[in-house]
Structure formats: C-alpha cells, structure tokens
VEXDRENDREN-171300 format. One line per field, with one value per atom (N, C-alpha, C, O): x, y, z. Coordinates in Angstrom, 2 decimals, decimal comma, padded with zeros to 5 digits. Last residue first. Layout:
N
X = c(X  ...);
Y = c(Y  ...);
Z = c(Z  ...);
! end
This chain:
72
X = c(067,35  066,11  065,01  064,04  069,55  069,11  068,07  067,89  068,05  069,10  068,60  067,46  067,86  066,93  068,04  068,80  068,50  068,97  068,38  068,43  066,94  067,20  068,03  068,15  066,10  067,32  067,79  068,77  062,87  063,64  065,00  065,07  059,93  061,41  062,32  062,55  057,06  057,71  059,04  059,19  055,38  056,22  056,62  056,52  054,18  053,36  054,15  053,77  056,93  055,72  054,97  055,15  059,88  059,51  058,04  057,98  061,99  060,69  060,12  059,88  065,30  064,46  062,89  062,74  067,19  066,19  065,42  064,71  069,77  069,30  068,18  068,11  068,37  069,25  068,90  067,70  068,13  067,20  068,00  068,30  068,64  069,27  068,64  068,55  067,50  067,28  068,23  068,51  066,68  067,74  068,04  068,67  063,43  064,13  065,37  065,38  060,56  061,86  062,76  062,96  057,36  058,02  059,41  059,46  055,10  056,28  056,93  057,11  053,12  052,83  053,94  053,68  054,02  053,31  053,32  053,50  057,50  055,99  055,18  055,70  060,01  059,78  058,26  057,91  062,34  060,88  060,48  060,55  065,65  064,67  063,24  063,17  067,49  066,44  065,40  064,45  069,94  069,42  068,33  068,56  068,85  069,82  069,17  067,94  068,51  067,75  068,56  068,85  069,13  069,56  068,83  068,51  068,54  068,03  068,70  068,83  069,23  070,26  069,64  070,28  065,97  067,35  068,32  068,19  063,32  063,96  065,31  065,71  060,87  062,06  062,99  063,35  057,51  058,46  059,73  059,82  054,91  056,38  057,01  057,00  052,71  052,51  053,81  053,73  053,61  052,97  052,88  052,96  057,08  055,52  054,99  055,69  060,03  059,37  057,86  057,41  062,55  061,13  060,55  060,57  065,76  064,89  063,45  063,32  067,62  066,73  065,83  065,24  070,27  069,48  068,73  069,09  069,66  070,53  069,67  068,45  069,29  068,58  069,48  070,02  069,45  070,12  069,53  069,34  068,47  068,31  068,91  068,87  068,64  069,93  069,70  070,56  066,31  067,59  068,71  069,56  063,59  064,36  065,70  066,07  060,72  062,16  063,06  063,21  057,38  058,44  059,71  059,82  054,55  055,87  056,81  056,93  052,48  052,20  053,45  053,34  053,54  052,71  052,40  052,02  054,89  055,65  054,80  055,35  054,26  053,41  054,12  054,01  056,55  055,31  054,30  053,62  059,58  058,69  057,36  057,00  062,45  061,01  060,27  060,28  065,42  064,73  063,17  062,71  067,52  066,98  066,25  066,45);
Y = c(093,55  092,99  092,07  091,62  092,64  093,29  092,69  091,47  091,65  091,75  092,51  092,98  092,79  092,52  092,61  093,57  092,30  092,64  091,90  090,68  093,39  092,30  093,14  094,36  094,89  094,34  093,39  092,68  094,42  094,76  094,15  092,92  095,16  094,71  095,36  096,57  094,49  094,99  094,42  093,20  095,65  094,70  095,50  096,69  096,50  096,03  095,01  093,86  095,80  096,41  095,79  094,59  096,43  095,86  096,61  097,83  095,50  096,03  095,49  094,29  096,44  095,59  096,25  097,47  098,10  097,58  096,69  095,99  097,34  098,04  097,23  096,01  096,33  096,44  097,00  097,16  097,68  097,27  097,52  098,66  096,96  097,30  096,89  095,67  098,31  097,45  097,95  099,13  099,75  099,10  097,97  096,94  099,20  099,60  098,92  097,69  099,95  099,37  100,09  101,30  099,34  099,88  099,14  097,91  100,26  099,43  100,06  101,27  101,16  100,74  099,72  098,58  100,63  101,31  100,48  099,26  100,43  100,81  100,39  099,77  101,18  100,89  101,34  102,51  100,37  100,93  100,29  099,06  101,15  100,34  101,08  102,29  102,59  101,87  101,13  100,57  102,38  103,10  102,15  100,94  101,23  101,54  102,01  102,09  102,35  101,98  102,35  103,49  101,60  101,97  101,58  100,40  102,61  101,98  102,52  103,73  102,98  103,03  102,25  101,32  104,16  103,89  103,85  104,73  103,92  104,44  103,81  102,94  104,75  104,27  104,94  106,12  104,22  104,54  104,04  102,86  104,68  104,17  104,97  106,20  105,90  104,97  104,26  103,29  105,94  106,45  105,31  104,11  104,96  105,09  105,53  105,58  106,04  105,81  105,94  107,08  105,02  105,47  105,02  103,85  105,93  105,03  105,84  107,05  107,78  106,95  105,85  104,95  107,72  108,33  107,22  106,04  106,29  106,54  107,07  106,90  107,34  106,81  107,18  108,28  106,32  106,79  106,42  105,24  107,46  106,62  107,16  108,37  109,23  108,34  107,33  106,53  110,57  111,56  110,45  110,69  108,78  109,10  109,63  109,25  109,58  109,01  109,65  110,87  108,89  109,37  108,72  107,49  109,92  109,17  109,80  111,01  111,40  110,30  109,29  108,07  113,65  113,99  112,64  112,61  113,00  113,25  113,39  113,26  110,75  111,48  111,85  111,09  109,73  109,88  110,87  111,68  110,65  110,44  110,79  111,96  109,81  110,10  109,65  108,47  111,43  110,43  110,67  111,75  112,20  112,42  111,22  110,10);
Z = c(140,45  139,60  140,38  139,77  143,09  141,88  141,10  141,06  146,35  145,30  144,13  144,09  149,60  148,35  147,16  147,08  152,65  151,56  150,35  150,16  155,86  154,85  153,59  153,57  158,01  157,98  157,06  157,25  157,04  158,27  158,12  158,09  155,28  155,06  156,09  156,10  154,10  155,35  155,29  155,25  151,12  151,80  153,32  153,58  148,57  149,60  150,56  150,79  146,45  146,69  147,85  148,08  144,83  146,21  146,44  146,60  142,38  142,55  143,84  143,97  141,40  142,19  142,31  142,32  140,26  139,37  140,08  139,35  142,84  141,48  140,92  141,01  146,08  144,94  143,69  143,44  149,23  148,04  146,82  146,48  152,57  151,15  150,09  149,93  155,61  154,46  153,26  153,05  157,91  157,78  156,76  157,01  156,89  157,92  157,88  157,82  155,00  154,97  155,83  155,71  153,96  155,08  155,03  155,02  151,32  151,72  152,80  152,73  149,65  150,84  151,37  151,76  146,06  147,24  148,55  148,52  146,98  147,11  146,06  145,14  144,99  146,19  146,58  146,48  142,22  142,71  143,94  144,06  141,11  141,92  142,21  142,40  139,85  139,11  139,83  139,28  142,23  141,11  140,25  140,12  145,71  144,45  143,31  143,29  148,77  147,53  146,28  145,92  152,19  150,76  149,64  149,56  155,41  154,24  153,03  152,85  158,17  157,18  155,89  155,40  159,14  159,49  158,31  157,46  156,80  157,90  158,16  157,39  154,59  154,62  155,81  155,84  153,60  154,74  154,83  155,16  151,34  151,62  152,78  152,85  150,24  151,33  151,76  152,51  146,74  147,92  149,00  148,77  145,61  145,60  146,74  147,75  144,30  145,80  145,62  145,47  142,10  142,22  143,61  144,00  141,00  141,63  141,79  141,63  139,86  138,83  139,75  139,16  142,23  141,10  140,38  140,30  145,47  144,36  143,26  143,30  148,80  147,56  146,42  146,40  152,28  151,07  149,59  149,28  155,56  154,30  153,07  152,84  157,51  157,33  156,13  155,77  157,37  157,14  156,79  155,93  156,16  157,34  156,54  155,43  154,45  154,20  155,36  155,47  153,76  154,73  154,55  154,49  151,76  151,83  153,06  153,26  151,10  151,52  151,54  151,37  150,00  151,29  151,75  152,92  147,69  148,78  150,12  151,21  145,43  146,33  147,59  148,55  143,93  143,43  144,13  143,49  143,57  144,76  144,27  144,18  141,79  141,58  142,85  143,20  141,85  142,36  142,24  142,61  139,22  140,33  140,88  140,41);
! end
C-alpha cells in the first residue's frame, strides 16, 4: 500500500495516481495528473501538479509543476 504519514495534513486529488510502497509526508498536496512511482517519498511540504515522480525519488520541500523527476 501507500504510507500517508498524516492524512489530516495531506491533500491528494482524485486524478493523482500513487503506486504501491510510496510514502507521502505531511503538508503534501498532489493535484492534477500527478504520478508517484513505487518507493518514492514525497514531502514534507511539497506541492506537485501534473508531475511525474520516479521510483525511489525523494522530493522534499518542493513546488513541482509539469515536471518529471527521474528515479532515485
């Protein structure tokens, strides 16, 4: 499954897609057609809109719009 550390402090849009074994940290907002691949950690305090976050990537304290972040 997906680990959402603090669901009350996290927003995930219906169009966002999360693969198994990713972790979503508090203060994270995922909107549009954002994809988070397996093993990635997003947040804390990250906003991603129409972004693709690769497997095992670590994206903290970021504003990501329309970008592709590679694996690892």
